BAGU-220813 format. One record per residue (C-alpha): x, y, z; residue number from 1. Coordinates in steps of 0.1 Angstrom, whole numbers. Layout:
BEGIN
<r east="X" north="Y" up="Z" num="NUM"/>
...
REM end
This chain:
BEGIN
<r east="-584" north="208" up="725" num="1"/>
<r east="-581" north="223" up="691" num="2"/>
<r east="-614" north="228" up="672" num="3"/>
<r east="-611" north="223" up="634" num="4"/>
<r east="-635" north="217" up="605" num="5"/>
<r east="-619" north="185" up="591" num="6"/>
<r east="-596" north="156" up="597" num="7"/>
<r east="-583" north="139" up="566" num="8"/>
<r east="-568" north="104" up="570" num="9"/>
<r east="-548" north="94" up="539" num="10"/>
<r east="-522" north="111" up="517" num="11"/>
<r east="-528" north="99" up="482" num="12"/>
<r east="-547" north="117" up="454" num="13"/>
<r east="-580" north="115" up="472" num="14"/>
<r east="-566" north="130" up="504" num="15"/>
<r east="-546" north="158" up="487" num="16"/>
<r east="-573" north="168" up="462" num="17"/>
<r east="-598" north="170" up="490" num="18"/>
<r east="-573" north="190" up="511" num="19"/>
<r east="-572" north="214" up="481" num="20"/>
<r east="-610" north="219" up="483" num="21"/>
<r east="-606" north="228" up="520" num="22"/>
<r east="-577" north="252" up="513" num="23"/>
<r east="-598" north="268" up="485" num="24"/>
<r east="-627" north="273" up="509" num="25"/>
<r east="-607" north="285" up="539" num="26"/>
<r east="-616" north="255" up="561" num="27"/>
<r east="-594" north="244" up="590" num="28"/>
<r east="-581" north="209" up="589" num="29"/>
<r east="-552" north="185" up="595" num="30"/>
<r east="-541" north="156" up="573" num="31"/>
<r east="-527" north="124" up="587" num="32"/>
<r east="-499" north="109" up="566" num="33"/>
<r east="-480" north="77" up="575" num="34"/>
<r east="-451" north="90" up="553" num="35"/>
<r east="-450" north="58" up="532" num="36"/>
<r east="-451" north="58" up="494" num="37"/>
<r east="-487" north="51" up="485" num="38"/>
<r east="-500" north="37" up="452" num="39"/>
<r east="-507" north="73" up="442" num="40"/>
<r east="-471" north="84" up="449" num="41"/>
<r east="-456" north="56" up="427" num="42"/>
<r east="-482" north="60" up="400" num="43"/>
<r east="-473" north="69" up="364" num="44"/>
<r east="-494" north="101" up="366" num="45"/>
<r east="-511" north="94" up="333" num="46"/>
<r east="-540" north="117" up="324" num="47"/>
<r east="-559" north="99" up="297" num="48"/>
<r east="-595" north="103" up="285" num="49"/>
<r east="-594" north="71" up="264" num="50"/>
<r east="-595" north="34" up="272" num="51"/>
<r east="-566" north="24" up="249" num="52"/>
<r east="-575" north="-13" up="247" num="53"/>
<r east="-608" north="-7" up="230" num="54"/>
<r east="-606" north="29" up="219" num="55"/>
<r east="-635" north="40" up="240" num="56"/>
<r east="-640" north="68" up="266" num="57"/>
<r east="-655" north="68" up="300" num="58"/>
<r east="-681" north="86" up="321" num="59"/>
<r east="-675" north="123" up="324" num="60"/>
<r east="-641" north="122" up="308" num="61"/>
<r east="-642" north="157" up="293" num="62"/>
<r east="-656" north="172" up="325" num="63"/>
<r east="-629" north="155" up="345" num="64"/>
<r east="-601" north="167" up="322" num="65"/>
<r east="-614" north="203" up="323" num="66"/>
<r east="-618" north="203" up="360" num="67"/>
<r east="-583" north="189" up="366" num="68"/>
<r east="-568" north="216" up="345" num="69"/>
<r east="-586" north="243" up="365" num="70"/>
<r east="-577" north="227" up="398" num="71"/>
<r east="-540" north="225" up="389" num="72"/>
<r east="-540" north="262" up="381" num="73"/>
<r east="-556" north="268" up="416" num="74"/>
<r east="-529" north="247" up="432" num="75"/>
<r east="-502" north="266" up="414" num="76"/>
<r east="-514" north="298" up="430" num="77"/>
<r east="-500" north="286" up="464" num="78"/>
<r east="-472" north="262" up="454" num="79"/>
<r east="-459" north="283" up="426" num="80"/>
<r east="-456" north="254" up="403" num="81"/>
<r east="-475" north="238" up="374" num="82"/>
<r east="-476" north="200" up="375" num="83"/>
<r east="-492" north="193" up="342" num="84"/>
<r east="-468" north="179" up="316" num="85"/>
<r east="-478" north="183" up="280" num="86"/>
<r east="-468" north="148" up="269" num="87"/>
<r east="-496" north="133" up="248" num="88"/>
<r east="-500" north="96" up="245" num="89"/>
<r east="-491" north="79" up="212" num="90"/>
<r east="-507" north="45" up="210" num="91"/>
<r east="-487" north="20" up="189" num="92"/>
<r east="-511" north="0" up="167" num="93"/>
<r east="-507" north="-38" up="166" num="94"/>
<r east="-520" north="-41" up="131" num="95"/>
<r east="-541" north="-26" up="103" num="96"/>
<r east="-573" north="-36" up="119" num="97"/>
<r east="-565" north="-14" up="149" num="98"/>
<r east="-558" north="15" up="126" num="99"/>
<r east="-592" north="11" up="110" num="100"/>
<r east="-609" north="9" up="143" num="101"/>
<r east="-592" north="41" up="155" num="102"/>
<r east="-604" north="59" up="124" num="103"/>
<r east="-639" north="46" up="128" num="104"/>
<r east="-641" north="55" up="165" num="105"/>
<r east="-626" north="90" up="159" num="106"/>
<r east="-657" north="100" up="140" num="107"/>
<r east="-679" north="93" up="170" num="108"/>
<r east="-690" north="125" up="187" num="109"/>
<r east="-678" north="114" up="222" num="110"/>
<r east="-644" north="105" up="209" num="111"/>
<r east="-637" north="130" up="181" num="112"/>
<r east="-620" north="154" up="205" num="113"/>
<r east="-597" north="127" up="218" num="114"/>
<r east="-586" north="105" up="189" num="115"/>
<r east="-564" north="124" up="164" num="116"/>
<r east="-573" north="115" up="128" num="117"/>
<r east="-536" north="118" up="117" num="118"/>
<r east="-512" north="90" up="124" num="119"/>
<r east="-475" north="94" up="134" num="120"/>
<r east="-445" north="73" up="129" num="121"/>
<r east="-420" north="74" up="157" num="122"/>
<r east="-382" north="69" up="155" num="123"/>
<r east="-363" north="44" up="176" num="124"/>
<r east="-392" north="23" up="188" num="125"/>
<r east="-410" north="-3" up="168" num="126"/>
<r east="-442" north="9" up="153" num="127"/>
<r east="-447" north="-7" up="119" num="128"/>
<r east="-483" north="3" up="118" num="129"/>
<r east="-477" north="39" up="131" num="130"/>
<r east="-493" north="54" up="162" num="131"/>
<r east="-524" north="73" up="171" num="132"/>
<r east="-522" north="104" up="193" num="133"/>
<r east="-547" north="109" up="221" num="134"/>
<r east="-555" north="146" up="222" num="135"/>
<r east="-559" north="162" up="256" num="136"/>
<r east="-539" north="134" up="272" num="137"/>
<r east="-510" north="144" up="295" num="138"/>
<r east="-491" north="135" up="326" num="139"/>
<r east="-489" north="148" up="361" num="140"/>
<r east="-454" north="155" up="376" num="141"/>
<r east="-461" north="131" up="404" num="142"/>
<r east="-431" north="135" up="426" num="143"/>
<r east="-432" north="173" up="425" num="144"/>
<r east="-469" north="173" up="431" num="145"/>
<r east="-467" north="153" up="463" num="146"/>
<r east="-434" north="169" up="475" num="147"/>
<r east="-446" north="204" up="471" num="148"/>
<r east="-481" north="198" up="486" num="149"/>
<r east="-467" north="181" up="516" num="150"/>
<r east="-442" north="210" up="521" num="151"/>
<r east="-471" north="235" up="519" num="152"/>
<r east="-493" north="215" up="543" num="153"/>
<r east="-463" north="212" up="567" num="154"/>
<r east="-456" north="249" up="567" num="155"/>
<r east="-492" north="257" up="573" num="156"/>
<r east="-492" north="231" up="602" num="157"/>
<r east="-519" north="211" up="584" num="158"/>
<r east="-498" north="179" up="581" num="159"/>
<r east="-494" north="154" up="609" num="160"/>
<r east="-468" north="127" up="601" num="161"/>
<r east="-481" north="97" up="620" num="162"/>
<r east="-504" north="67" up="616" num="163"/>
<r east="-540" north="75" up="625" num="164"/>
<r east="-551" north="54" up="656" num="165"/>
<r east="-587" north="44" up="653" num="166"/>
<r east="-588" north="35" up="690" num="167"/>
<r east="-582" north="71" up="699" num="168"/>
<r east="-612" north="83" up="679" num="169"/>
<r east="-645" north="91" up="696" num="170"/>
<r east="-667" north="88" up="665" num="171"/>
<r east="-698" north="101" up="682" num="172"/>
<r east="-682" north="134" up="691" num="173"/>
<r east="-654" north="137" up="664" num="174"/>
<r east="-628" north="139" up="692" num="175"/>
<r east="-593" north="126" up="683" num="176"/>
<r east="-564" north="132" up="707" num="177"/>
<r east="-560" north="170" up="709" num="178"/>
<r east="-585" north="177" up="680" num="179"/>
<r east="-622" north="183" up="679" num="180"/>
<r east="-633" north="179" up="643" num="181"/>
<r east="-667" north="184" up="627" num="182"/>
<r east="-660" north="160" up="599" num="183"/>
<r east="-635" north="131" up="594" num="184"/>
<r east="-627" north="120" up="559" num="185"/>
<r east="-610" north="86" up="553" num="186"/>
<r east="-590" north="85" up="521" num="187"/>
<r east="-569" north="54" up="528" num="188"/>
<r east="-568" north="34" up="496" num="189"/>
<r east="-564" north="-3" up="505" num="190"/>
<r east="-556" north="8" up="541" num="191"/>
<r east="-593" north="11" up="545" num="192"/>
<r east="-595" north="-26" up="552" num="193"/>
<r east="-579" north="-19" up="586" num="194"/>
<r east="-605" north="8" up="593" num="195"/>
<r east="-632" north="-4" up="617" num="196"/>
<r east="-657" north="21" up="603" num="197"/>
<r east="-654" north="14" up="566" num="198"/>
<r east="-636" north="-20" up="563" num="199"/>
<r east="-666" north="-35" up="545" num="200"/>
<r east="-666" north="-12" up="515" num="201"/>
<r east="-663" north="-30" up="482" num="202"/>
<r east="-628" north="-23" up="471" num="203"/>
<r east="-603" north="-49" up="460" num="204"/>
<r east="-566" north="-46" up="456" num="205"/>
<r east="-550" north="-45" up="422" num="206"/>
<r east="-512" north="-48" up="424" num="207"/>
<r east="-493" north="-28" up="399" num="208"/>
<r east="-455" north="-29" up="391" num="209"/>
<r east="-434" north="-5" up="371" num="210"/>
<r east="-397" north="-4" up="363" num="211"/>
<r east="-374" north="25" up="357" num="212"/>
<r east="-349" north="18" up="330" num="213"/>
<r east="-318" north="33" up="315" num="214"/>
<r east="-321" north="33" up="277" num="215"/>
<r east="-290" north="30" up="254" num="216"/>
<r east="-307" north="50" up="226" num="217"/>
<r east="-329" north="80" up="233" num="218"/>
<r east="-366" north="79" up="223" num="219"/>
<r east="-387" north="109" up="212" num="220"/>
<r east="-391" north="135" up="239" num="221"/>
<r east="-424" north="152" up="250" num="222"/>
<r east="-446" north="122" up="243" num="223"/>
<r east="-458" north="92" up="262" num="224"/>
<r east="-456" north="59" up="242" num="225"/>
<r east="-482" north="32" up="248" num="226"/>
<r east="-485" north="-4" up="236" num="227"/>
<r east="-488" north="-29" up="264" num="228"/>
<r east="-476" north="-4" up="289" num="229"/>
<r east="-466" north="33" up="292" num="230"/>
<r east="-431" north="45" up="284" num="231"/>
<r east="-419" north="80" up="291" num="232"/>
<r east="-389" north="99" up="305" num="233"/>
<r east="-385" north="108" up="341" num="234"/>
<r east="-366" north="137" up="357" num="235"/>
<r east="-335" north="118" up="366" num="236"/>
<r east="-326" north="106" up="331" num="237"/>
<r east="-343" north="73" up="335" num="238"/>
<r east="-375" north="61" up="318" num="239"/>
<r east="-407" north="48" up="334" num="240"/>
<r east="-422" north="17" up="319" num="241"/>
<r east="-454" north="2" up="334" num="242"/>
<r east="-477" north="-7" up="349" num="243"/>
<r east="-490" north="-42" up="354" num="244"/>
<r east="-523" north="-54" up="368" num="245"/>
<r east="-525" north="-83" up="392" num="246"/>
<r east="-554" north="-93" up="415" num="247"/>
<r east="-538" north="-126" up="426" num="248"/>
<r east="-502" north="-120" up="438" num="249"/>
<r east="-510" north="-96" up="466" num="250"/>
<r east="-479" north="-101" up="489" num="251"/>
<r east="-459" north="-70" up="498" num="252"/>
<r east="-428" north="-76" up="478" num="253"/>
<r east="-417" north="-75" up="442" num="254"/>
<r east="-431" north="-102" up="419" num="255"/>
<r east="-403" north="-113" up="396" num="256"/>
<r east="-429" north="-125" up="371" num="257"/>
<r east="-442" north="-89" up="368" num="258"/>
<r east="-407" north="-76" up="362" num="259"/>
<r east="-402" north="-102" up="335" num="260"/>
<r east="-435" north="-92" up="319" num="261"/>
<r east="-424" north="-56" up="318" num="262"/>
<r east="-389" north="-64" up="305" num="263"/>
<r east="-404" north="-85" up="277" num="264"/>
<r east="-430" north="-59" up="269" num="265"/>
<r east="-404" north="-31" up="266" num="266"/>
<r east="-382" north="-54" up="245" num="267"/>
<r east="-411" north="-58" up="220" num="268"/>
<r east="-411" north="-21" up="212" num="269"/>
<r east="-375" north="-10" up="221" num="270"/>
<r east="-349" north="-30" up="200" num="271"/>
<r east="-318" north="-16" up="218" num="272"/>
<r east="-301" north="-24" up="251" num="273"/>
<r east="-316" north="-12" up="284" num="274"/>
<r east="-309" north="-17" up="321" num="275"/>
<r east="-335" north="-20" up="348" num="276"/>
<r east="-325" north="5" up="376" num="277"/>
<r east="-355" north="4" up="398" num="278"/>
<r east="-387" north="-16" up="405" num="279"/>
<r east="-417" north="-2" up="423" num="280"/>
<r east="-452" north="-15" up="431" num="281"/>
<r east="-484" north="-4" up="447" num="282"/>
<r east="-519" north="-16" up="454" num="283"/>
<r east="-547" north="3" up="436" num="284"/>
<r east="-581" north="2" up="453" num="285"/>
<r east="-604" north="-9" up="426" num="286"/>
<r east="-642" north="-13" up="424" num="287"/>
<r east="-661" north="-38" up="403" num="288"/>
<r east="-682" north="-11" up="385" num="289"/>
<r east="-651" north="11" up="380" num="290"/>
<r east="-666" north="40" up="400" num="291"/>
<r east="-652" north="56" up="432" num="292"/>
<r east="-669" north="49" up="465" num="293"/>
<r east="-679" north="81" up="483" num="294"/>
<r east="-703" north="84" up="512" num="295"/>
<r east="-713" north="90" up="548" num="296"/>
<r east="-712" north="64" up="576" num="297"/>
<r east="-746" north="49" up="584" num="298"/>
<r east="-744" north="55" up="621" num="299"/>
<r east="-718" north="82" up="625" num="300"/>
<r east="-729" north="111" up="602" num="301"/>
<r east="-696" north="130" up="607" num="302"/>
<r east="-675" north="102" up="592" num="303"/>
<r east="-670" north="99" up="554" num="304"/>
<r east="-652" north="76" up="530" num="305"/>
<r east="-635" north="86" up="497" num="306"/>
<r east="-620" north="56" up="480" num="307"/>
<r east="-619" north="33" up="450" num="308"/>
<r east="-602" north="56" up="426" num="309"/>
<r east="-586" north="28" up="407" num="310"/>
<r east="-562" north="34" up="378" num="311"/>
<r east="-577" north="68" up="372" num="312"/>
<r east="-567" north="82" up="406" num="313"/>
<r east="-558" north="117" up="394" num="314"/>
<r east="-590" north="124" up="374" num="315"/>
<r east="-613" north="106" up="399" num="316"/>
<r east="-596" north="121" up="430" num="317"/>
<r east="-597" north="156" up="416" num="318"/>
<r east="-632" north="157" up="402" num="319"/>
<r east="-650" north="139" up="430" num="320"/>
<r east="-633" north="157" up="458" num="321"/>
<r east="-656" north="186" up="450" num="322"/>
<r east="-686" north="163" up="450" num="323"/>
<r east="-677" north="151" up="485" num="324"/>
<r east="-672" north="187" up="496" num="325"/>
<r east="-705" north="198" up="483" num="326"/>
<r east="-722" north="168" up="500" num="327"/>
<r east="-709" north="178" up="533" num="328"/>
<r east="-710" north="216" up="531" num="329"/>
<r east="-741" north="222" up="508" num="330"/>
<r east="-760" north="189" up="512" num="331"/>
<r east="-758" north="184" up="475" num="332"/>
<r east="-765" north="147" up="468" num="333"/>
<r east="-738" north="126" up="452" num="334"/>
<r east="-741" north="110" up="418" num="335"/>
<r east="-758" north="77" up="422" num="336"/>
<r east="-729" north="61" up="403" num="337"/>
<r east="-703" north="70" up="430" num="338"/>
<r east="-724" north="69" up="461" num="339"/>
<r east="-716" north="42" up="486" num="340"/>
<r east="-754" north="37" up="489" num="341"/>
<r east="-754" north="18" up="456" num="342"/>
<r east="-741" north="-13" up="473" num="343"/>
<r east="-769" north="-15" up="498" num="344"/>
REM end
């Protein structure tokens, strides 16, 4: 029997950012990964402090941006790579009214550091009313982030590539197969619905599709273009365009209606030929109040849940991984806004 401090179940942003907290604090652990592409692993990797439909920001946006930047520097210290891509979002305005609203909102104290006062006109794509740049926005190099962290975990013998078997867990003692763990953290996204300990948490699936396309005419580099969806270059010469939001069609295969929606959306801003080379989808775990769900099991005090990151998986996963760690190790209470107790 091997005694360790933690078992992590789940390999998305929640699981990997919490693993970083354990690496940083010299804790022993293993992480169970099913080796399937999760919603996190097919995500766009957008880091965005602004809600681009209404030009508003959200709770702790600046704190989360700052904390992410510091965390990625810490991760670079052991992977040797920086995964932050300086590719600011340029939001295409629909009309003059949106321009005026942007200017008005940019003068608000909470938005002044995010909404650039100067408009830009982009070549190639349609932007008759110009674009507004979101300062401090960026992207995460998603494939590299997951690949390198999995490699690091494997080399350190922290990674176990198999599905976690709930029937083999003795929750009262923390015993699982050959491991004796003080704490077990479930970071399973929508997989939590199969978890007998936390299946009742209030997360609902939101299915998102994106396409990867080959463009016939190049678009401006080093920016992320946004109107209905996000458009940006990938490492293999293709461009990412997405993603959709769907709470109704939740089957585990591609929805052609979503692909059509994306093709039509891209055609609205890109007047040249393009070819769809790839279609991906995933299920975001979303919460009605748009806050993560973090907490301790009512009966088994060594079991924890870290879920409900939604469309802001990178920022939420990074920032609140420390909150969970501090709850466990330092008994620092969670913010009421993210505690699972708020649903009682």
